[in-house]
C-alpha positions as CSV (number, residue, x, y, z in Angstrom):
1,M,-107.5,80.2,157.8
2,E,-111.1,80.3,159.1
3,P,-112.3,83.7,160.3
4,T,-111.8,83.7,164.1
5,V,-112.3,86.1,167.0
6,A,-110.3,85.6,170.1
7,D,-109.6,87.3,173.4
8,L,-107.3,86.6,176.4
9,I,-107.7,87.9,180.0
10,F,-105.8,87.1,183.2
11,I,-108.0,86.3,186.2
12,D,-106.4,86.3,189.6
13,A,-108.0,83.1,190.9
14,P,-107.2,79.4,190.8
15,P,-108.3,77.5,187.6
16,A,-110.9,75.6,189.6
17,T,-112.7,78.8,190.6
18,V,-112.7,80.1,187.0
19,F,-113.7,76.8,185.5
20,D,-116.7,76.5,188.0
21,A,-117.8,80.0,187.0
22,L,-117.7,79.0,183.3
23,V,-119.9,75.9,183.6
24,D,-122.3,77.0,186.4
25,P,-125.6,78.2,184.9
26,N,-126.2,80.6,187.9
27,E,-122.8,82.2,187.4
28,A,-123.3,82.4,183.6
29,L,-126.4,84.5,184.3
30,E,-124.2,87.1,185.8
31,W,-121.1,87.3,183.6
32,L,-123.0,86.8,180.4
33,D,-125.8,89.3,181.3
34,A,-128.5,86.6,180.8
35,F,-131.9,85.8,182.2
36,E,-131.7,82.1,181.3
37,A,-128.8,79.7,181.2
38,R,-128.7,76.0,180.6
39,I,-125.2,74.4,180.7
40,A,-124.9,70.6,180.9
41,A,-121.1,70.3,181.7
42,E,-120.6,67.0,180.0
43,P,-119.9,65.7,176.4
44,N,-123.1,66.2,174.3
45,G,-124.5,68.5,176.9
46,E,-126.7,71.5,176.2
47,F,-125.3,75.0,176.2
48,T,-128.0,77.6,175.9
49,I,-127.8,81.2,177.0
50,V,-130.7,83.8,176.6
51,R,-129.3,87.2,177.2
52,E,-131.0,90.3,178.6
53,D,-130.7,92.0,175.1
54,G,-132.8,89.1,173.6
55,S,-130.0,87.4,171.9
56,T,-129.3,83.7,172.3
57,M,-126.2,81.6,172.3
58,S,-126.6,77.9,171.8
59,G,-124.5,74.8,171.1
60,V,-123.4,71.4,172.2
61,V,-120.6,70.6,174.6
62,K,-118.1,68.6,172.6
63,A,-115.3,68.3,175.1
64,I,-114.8,69.4,178.7
65,T,-111.9,69.0,181.0
66,K,-112.2,70.1,184.6
67,N,-110.1,73.1,185.4
68,E,-108.8,73.2,181.8
69,G,-111.7,74.3,179.5
70,I,-114.7,73.6,177.5
71,E,-115.4,73.3,173.7
72,I,-118.8,74.0,172.3
73,V,-119.6,72.9,168.7
74,D,-122.6,73.7,166.6
75,Y,-122.5,77.1,168.3
76,Y,-125.1,79.5,167.0
77,R,-125.6,83.2,167.9
78,E,-129.0,84.7,167.1
79,Q,-130.2,88.2,167.5
80,D,-133.0,90.2,165.9
81,G,-133.9,87.3,163.6
82,V,-130.3,86.9,162.3
83,R,-128.8,83.5,163.0
84,R,-125.0,83.0,162.7
85,G,-123.3,79.6,162.8
86,P,-122.5,76.9,163.1
87,M,-119.3,77.9,164.8
88,T,-117.0,76.5,167.5
89,L,-116.6,78.3,170.8
90,T,-113.6,77.3,173.0
91,L,-112.9,78.6,176.5
92,E,-109.4,77.5,177.7
93,L,-107.7,77.9,181.0
94,H,-103.9,78.3,181.3
95,P,-102.6,78.6,184.8
96,K,-99.9,81.2,185.5
97,D,-98.5,82.6,188.8
98,G,-101.5,81.6,191.0
99,G,-104.0,82.8,188.5
100,V,-105.2,81.8,185.1
101,F,-105.3,83.1,181.6
102,L,-108.7,82.6,180.0
103,V,-108.6,82.3,176.2
104,V,-111.9,82.6,174.4
105,R,-111.9,81.7,170.8
106,Q,-114.9,81.7,168.4
107,E,-114.0,80.0,165.2
108,G,-115.8,79.3,161.9
109,L,-117.4,82.7,161.3
110,D,-119.2,82.6,158.0
111,A,-117.0,85.0,155.9
112,T,-119.3,84.7,153.0
113,G,-122.4,86.0,154.7
114,E,-123.5,89.6,154.5
115,G,-122.2,91.8,157.3
116,W,-119.8,89.2,158.6
117,E,-117.1,91.7,159.4
118,E,-119.5,93.7,161.5
119,Y,-120.6,90.5,163.2
120,A,-116.9,89.5,163.9
121,G,-116.2,92.9,165.5
122,A,-119.4,92.7,167.6
123,A,-118.6,89.1,168.7
124,R,-115.1,90.1,169.8
125,A,-116.5,93.1,171.7
126,E,-119.1,90.9,173.3
127,W,-116.5,88.4,174.5
128,V,-114.3,91.2,175.9
129,Q,-117.2,92.6,177.9
130,A,-118.2,89.1,179.1
131,T,-114.7,88.1,180.2
132,V,-114.2,91.5,182.0
133,A,-117.5,90.9,183.8
134,L,-116.3,87.4,184.7
135,K,-113.0,88.7,186.0
136,R,-114.7,91.4,188.1
137,R,-117.1,88.9,189.5
138,I,-114.5,86.4,190.5
139,E,-112.0,89.0,191.8
140,Q,-114.8,91.0,193.5
141,I,-113.7,94.2,191.9
């Protein structure tokens, strides 16, 4: 089994609302705490986020299905000169009771690299923070 971090959160909004927030660069600026976002929501499209803390997330959109999710491959995370990847980032939407469960999964963490356990913990914490920010933004709480 490849090292993976994952998180799940319920957002009280229709799948279309959540999906649009995932792929809209202006929305990503807010919920990912970024100052630059480029998201081409199509196969082979660019995914690049430059966060306020100076870190970057980048990859290539492999698959995208409206209101269902997006898969980003060749996903790299770089901060303070340390680059992690390539990994796969998947954001899946699962409708339930008028809202949606958002599942975020980052797979393929390099378990042989130095400090990978710390990175895995930090990556999971980062996705928890981002998805809570997304939930708050969409639900206006």
